[in-house]
Every structure is written in structure tokens, then in C-alpha cells.
ROZALO-537803 format. One line per field, with one value per residue (C-alpha): residue number from 1; residue in one letter; x, y, z. Coordinates in pm, whole numbers. Layout:
N
k: NUM; ...;
r: a; ...;
X: X; ...;
Y: Y; ...;
Z: Z; ...;
This chain:
313
k: 1; 2; 3; 4; 5; 6; 7; 8; 9; 10; 11; 12; 13; 14; 15; 16; 17; 18; 19; 20; 21; 22; 23; 24; 25; 26; 27; 28; 29; 30; 31; 32; 33; 34; 35; 36; 37; 38; 39; 40; 41; 42; 43; 44; 45; 46; 47; 48; 49; 50; 51; 52; 53; 54; 55; 56; 57; 58; 59; 60; 61; 62; 63; 64; 65; 66; 67; 68; 69; 70; 71; 72; 73; 74; 75; 76; 77; 78; 79; 80; 81; 82; 83; 84; 85; 86; 87; 88; 89; 90; 91; 92; 93; 94; 95; 96; 97; 98; 99; 100; 101; 102; 103; 104; 105; 106; 107; 108; 109; 110; 111; 112; 113; 114; 115; 116; 117; 118; 119; 120; 121; 122; 123; 124; 125; 126; 127; 128; 129; 130; 131; 132; 133; 134; 135; 136; 137; 138; 139; 140; 141; 142; 143; 144; 145; 146; 147; 148; 149; 150; 151; 152; 153; 154; 155; 156; 157; 158; 159; 160; 161; 162; 163; 164; 165; 166; 167; 168; 169; 170; 171; 172; 173; 174; 175; 176; 177; 178; 179; 180; 181; 182; 183; 184; 185; 186; 187; 188; 189; 190; 191; 192; 193; 194; 195; 196; 197; 198; 199; 200; 201; 202; 203; 204; 205; 206; 207; 208; 209; 210; 211; 212; 213; 214; 215; 216; 217; 218; 219; 220; 221; 222; 223; 224; 225; 226; 227; 228; 229; 230; 231; 232; 233; 234; 235; 236; 237; 238; 239; 240; 241; 242; 243; 244; 245; 246; 247; 248; 249; 250; 251; 252; 253; 254; 255; 256; 257; 258; 259; 260; 261; 262; 263; 264; 265; 266; 267; 268; 269; 270; 271; 272; 273; 274; 275; 276; 277; 278; 279; 280; 281; 282; 283; 284; 285; 286; 287; 288; 289; 290; 291; 292; 293; 294; 295; 296; 297; 298; 299; 300; 301; 302; 303; 304; 305; 306; 307; 308; 309; 310; 311; 312; 313;
r: m; r; t; r; l; v; v; m; l; a; v; c; a; l; v; i; a; v; a; p; f; i; g; p; p; m; p; p; d; a; r; d; f; i; l; w; q; l; r; i; p; r; t; l; m; a; l; v; v; g; g; t; l; s; l; v; g; a; v; y; q; s; l; f; s; n; p; l; a; a; p; s; t; i; g; t; t; a; g; a; t; l; g; a; l; v; a; i; v; l; g; a; r; t; a; l; w; g; l; p; l; i; t; g; a; a; f; a; g; a; l; g; v; s; l; l; v; a; a; i; a; a; g; r; n; v; r; m; n; d; l; v; l; a; g; i; a; f; s; m; a; a; g; a; i; s; t; g; v; q; f; s; a; d; s; a; e; l; l; t; a; m; r; w; t; m; g; h; l; p; q; v; g; y; q; n; i; v; m; l; l; p; i; a; a; v; s; v; v; g; l; l; t; l; t; r; a; l; e; v; f; i; s; g; e; e; h; a; e; s; q; g; v; n; v; r; a; v; r; m; a; s; i; g; l; g; a; l; g; v; a; g; c; v; a; w; c; g; p; i; a; f; v; e; l; i; v; p; h; i; v; r; r; v; l; g; v; s; r; r; v; l; l; p; c; s; v; v; v; g; a; s; f; l; v; l; c; d; a; v; a; r; i; i; f; p; g; k; e; t; p; v; g; l; v; t; a; a; l; g; t; p; l; l; i; y; l; v; a; r; k; s; s;
X: 5; 299; 407; 44; 9; 349; 252; -109; 41; 306; 13; -171; 150; 202; -155; -157; 180; 93; -290; -226; -68; -329; -591; -566; -224; -147; -71; 303; 144; -103; 78; 151; -190; -357; -135; -111; -448; -671; -528; -340; -631; -864; -612; -595; -977; -988; -753; -971; -1315; -1199; -1019; -1282; -1584; -1420; -1323; -1694; -1799; -1571; -1684; -2069; -2014; -1846; -2077; -2382; -2217; -2354; -2139; -2386; -2399; -2292; -2331; -2644; -2787; -2842; -2980; -2672; -2684; -3071; -3040; -2774; -2928; -3257; -3061; -2859; -3171; -3379; -3066; -3045; -3425; -3408; -3146; -2870; -2562; -2397; -2174; -2194; -1866; -1671; -1938; -2140; -2501; -2552; -2294; -2415; -2738; -2616; -2431; -2706; -2943; -2720; -2614; -2951; -3100; -2798; -2845; -3222; -3099; -2808; -3104; -3281; -2971; -2923; -3235; -3126; -3297; -3245; -3129; -2912; -3172; -3394; -3143; -3126; -3509; -3510; -3239; -3456; -3767; -3567; -3398; -3742; -3887; -3603; -3595; -4010; -3933; -3698; -3899; -4139; -3879; -3777; -4154; -4072; -3728; -3660; -3463; -3147; -3191; -3268; -2947; -2736; -2901; -2844; -2487; -2428; -2617; -2390; -2098; -1798; -1461; -1409; -1199; -1003; -780; -732; -1037; -1251; -961; -874; -1261; -1317; -998; -1099; -1415; -1278; -985; -1219; -1432; -1131; -925; -1222; -1322; -946; -960; -1251; -1059; -993; -1353; -1487; -1236; -1417; -1772; -1657; -1838; -2108; -2260; -2330; -1959; -1861; -2025; -1922; -1535; -1631; -1721; -1978; -2163; -2417; -2142; -1919; -2234; -2317; -1975; -1940; -2275; -2219; -1830; -1911; -2208; -1999; -1732; -1988; -2213; -1884; -1787; -2138; -2162; -1862; -1883; -2243; -2303; -1997; -2175; -2006; -1665; -1763; -1877; -1630; -1304; -1361; -1440; -1125; -918; -1094; -1047; -677; -562; -834; -1103; -892; -1016; -667; -581; -879; -992; -660; -580; -949; -840; -530; -699; -1015; -798; -623; -921; -1106; -800; -768; -1159; -1113; -813; -1044; -1305; -1082; -1003; -1337; -1473; -1178; -1280; -1558; -1567; -1718; -1829; -1648; -1974; -2061; -1733; -1764; -2121; -2033; -1774; -1985; -2308; -2168; -2026; -2330; -2538; -2268; -2276; -2669; -2660; -2372; -2548; -2878; -2730;
Y: 4; 229; 233; 319; 581; 763; 717; 877; 1153; 1201; 1216; 1476; 1691; 1690; 1764; 2052; 2203; 2161; 2259; 2633; 2616; 2387; 2580; 2813; 3030; 3317; 3621; 3743; 4080; 3914; 3618; 3748; 3875; 3550; 3303; 3501; 3681; 3423; 3055; 3052; 3196; 2938; 2645; 2751; 2783; 2464; 2272; 2427; 2372; 1995; 1899; 2026; 1883; 1522; 1504; 1564; 1313; 1040; 1137; 1110; 787; 646; 766; 678; 340; 410; 447; 670; 913; 1273; 1620; 1679; 1416; 1683; 1953; 2153; 2250; 2282; 2539; 2731; 2750; 2879; 3138; 3261; 3273; 3489; 3728; 3732; 3824; 4083; 4243; 4206; 4384; 4528; 4362; 4369; 4363; 4279; 3965; 4005; 3958; 3676; 3490; 3547; 3438; 3107; 3064; 3110; 2891; 2605; 2629; 2688; 2344; 2159; 2290; 2167; 1799; 1809; 1934; 1567; 1397; 1513; 1287; 977; 705; 854; 635; 722; 629; 878; 1188; 1063; 1087; 1443; 1558; 1432; 1622; 1939; 1943; 1868; 2174; 2408; 2301; 2369; 2718; 2806; 2706; 2946; 3222; 3197; 3291; 3672; 3702; 3874; 3694; 3868; 3756; 3418; 3381; 3481; 3233; 2994; 3030; 3008; 2658; 2540; 2561; 2790; 2888; 3260; 3391; 3728; 3768; 3615; 3783; 3516; 3259; 3443; 3457; 3103; 2936; 3013; 2827; 2542; 2530; 2500; 2223; 2019; 2035; 1950; 1645; 1502; 1521; 1245; 1021; 778; 776; 724; 417; 230; 311; 49; -245; -6; 223; -68; -176; 182; 249; -100; 95; 417; 623; 906; 816; 1084; 1355; 1205; 1195; 1583; 1693; 1528; 1683; 2025; 2048; 1890; 2134; 2419; 2329; 2260; 2564; 2762; 2595; 2609; 2966; 3093; 2847; 2699; 2359; 2136; 1801; 1471; 1541; 1427; 1137; 1045; 1099; 879; 574; 646; 646; 367; 131; 234; 247; 38; 142; 253; 601; 683; 673; 772; 1077; 1273; 1135; 1224; 1584; 1563; 1364; 1590; 1889; 1764; 1594; 1946; 2134; 1877; 1918; 2291; 2255; 2024; 2315; 2540; 2361; 2190; 2505; 2737; 3099; 3041; 2963; 2595; 2580; 2330; 2192; 2054; 1866; 1696; 1629; 1451; 1236; 1157; 1056; 734; 649; 711; 489; 219; 231; 211; -96; -237; -217; -346; -645;
Z: 2; 69; -278; -406; -168; -274; -649; -577; -426; -656; -923; -730; -704; -1078; -1142; -894; -1069; -1417; -1425; -1413; -1759; -1919; -2140; -2463; -2505; -2311; -2493; -2374; -2288; -2069; -1945; -1605; -1538; -1689; -1491; -1164; -1121; -1316; -1329; -1025; -798; -969; -863; -535; -512; -643; -404; -97; -274; -377; -54; 148; -12; -77; 299; 404; 155; 316; 639; 575; 389; 692; 905; 705; 621; 283; -27; -165; 116; 16; 158; -51; 168; 463; 201; 236; -166; -205; 106; -49; -398; -218; -12; -326; -530; -298; -271; -661; -712; -427; -648; -373; -540; -216; 58; 428; 591; 279; 242; -80; 43; -244; -90; 249; 166; 29; 308; 538; 369; 334; 680; 826; 644; 797; 1137; 1116; 1012; 1289; 1534; 1444; 1455; 1818; 1926; 2132; 1937; 1562; 1312; 1028; 753; 946; 864; 487; 475; 666; 438; 127; 298; 335; 14; -137; 49; -32; -407; -438; -261; -525; -806; -655; -631; -976; -1095; -935; -1119; -1465; -1730; -1618; -1271; -1396; -1598; -1309; -1102; -1349; -1412; -1012; -979; -1244; -1039; -1106; -964; -893; -1161; -1046; -771; -441; -208; -231; -131; 160; 288; 228; 349; 741; 699; 526; 769; 1068; 878; 753; 1083; 1282; 1107; 1072; 1459; 1442; 1239; 1525; 1620; 1274; 1236; 1487; 1294; 1016; 1244; 1335; 1589; 1811; 1820; 1854; 2156; 2294; 2234; 2421; 2153; 2221; 1911; 1957; 1980; 1695; 1497; 1558; 1535; 1197; 1045; 1198; 1060; 762; 688; 794; 484; 248; 301; 273; -57; -230; -99; -297; -588; -618; -607; -745; -819; -749; -618; -256; -406; -657; -465; -156; -394; -556; -257; -92; -394; -455; -89; 126; 375; 666; 776; 886; 519; 358; 537; 477; 131; 30; 86; -137; -382; -403; -415; -709; -864; -878; -1017; -1307; -1377; -1387; -1615; -1837; -1819; -1972; -2284; -2385; -2544; -2616; -2574; -2358; -1973; -1912; -1543; -1377; -1223; -1548; -1592; -1236; -1338; -1647; -1461; -1155; -1342; -1470; -1139; -941; -1195; -1147; -771; -736; -1009; -830; -497; -617; -787;
């Protein structure tokens, strides 16, 4: 396994190093601006978002003991979309304490739905399947309200909302990275501290309790920290689908199921995976900006179908 781990990390490092140089040729007079103000900031944002989403996906799959579990299970994406749509329809174009109101509204919606599910998880006799059903119910409710909100929007507002929901990486400068990084860091560091407890979850919650693990506390911490990280990523970049589903399965297949390896490696592989997807998005339609969420969805949909078919067989 050590050899495979070294090879995987080397490939990830190579992807990250090369990705900013992939894309349409850079004119000599604009090379520095394109490289240092466009591509490298996007690469850094992809590192933060990809690593955070992948780690949350790995944690949720461990927590739910379900290979199809993902942050969207708790309704974070639907809540963020609702918040952003409300802000867009209301014409929010200003900032509060340096935070764009659209971003703040998306963050509030995402975190609000997640906290509702986390509150349900606080119950003593709540099963993980109950949380899945609660997440689906909240997602459907948020989706229905979002559809209703769109009826009051004009064509320009609808176009803005549509582009946001495709998933994108902010294009210019480093301000967005600086704002997102503290939120992502709290989520990632907090979840990694739960690695030892989640390792015991491989054999089920009853076994974890017999080993002295406070299952309720671990469940609440995992959902809360995961919701925080996903909410931040979705608020800044829109819903980037399937990263949290694809990467943990890749790492698990290559390196095994040990959480001590799976969780930290999911951060590294997820970061490089989204960097690679962003590089691919630059070359699909030269001269046009393809949302990175479309690339991840194109890769993730076949995998999801495969997982569902495999689980039902």
C-alpha cells in the first residue's frame, strides 16, 4: 500500500503543478495577469473546495455506512441554492462587512438546512436512515420554494441564478480564497480530529459504543463541521456536484478502507481532482468559460449509476 500511496501523492502533486499552464495559449503581453490573477487563484480555490468537499463526502460515507452518502444528503446544496436565489431576486448587489450579500444568503441557507438536520440528529433514538429521509424532505422543500422564487425573477436575474447553480470557481484575484479559507480550515481540521472515532464506525454504531465512542457526539460534530465546510464552498462557488462522491471511492479502491488513510488522502486527491476538472473545463470550448460543475457532473453521473446498479445487484 505504501507504494500506491506514494504514487497517488506524486500524481496529485504533478496535476496541481501543471494545471495552471493548461488552457488556451496566453498572449505574451497578458501572460502574467492571466497566470497570476486568473489561473493560479482558480487553482488555489479548486484546492480548497475540492479538498473540503471530498473529506466531507468520505466522513459522511463512514458515518452513514452508505457508499452513496454525500453532503447533499443533508440538504446543504438545496439550502444554499434557495438562499442565493432569494438574494438574486431581491437584487442584492452590495456587500456587508466585505461579504457579498448573495454569498452570505447562500451560506445562511446552506447552514440553516444543515442545522435543522443536525437538530434531528441530536435525538437519542435517531437512526441514520431517518437523517437521510429528513435531508431529502428538507431538500425537496427548499427546491420547491426555489422554483417559486424564480417566478418573480426577470430574465437577467434568472440567467445569473442559472450560471451560479452550474458550479464555478471565482475567476479574478485572491479575495475569495482569503474569505473561504478560514471556514474550510475549521471544517477540515475539525473532521480530521474525528478520524480515530470514525475508524471504529466501520463495524457499526453498536460496536463503536462498546469501544467507548460517544456516538451521538461524533454524529453531531461530523454533521455540523461537514455542513460548515460544504456551506462555505457552495456559497462561494455554487453546487459543484459529485466531487464528494467520486473521490472517496477512488481513494478507497486504491488504498483501502482505513479511515486513517482514507480521510487525509481524500483531502489531497479531492483537491487535485477539482484542479484537473477546472483545467479540463478551460479546454473544452476554447474562448468560453465552461462551469467546472458541468465537468464534475459529467464524470460523476456514470459513477453514480454504476454504484446504484452494483448495490442493487
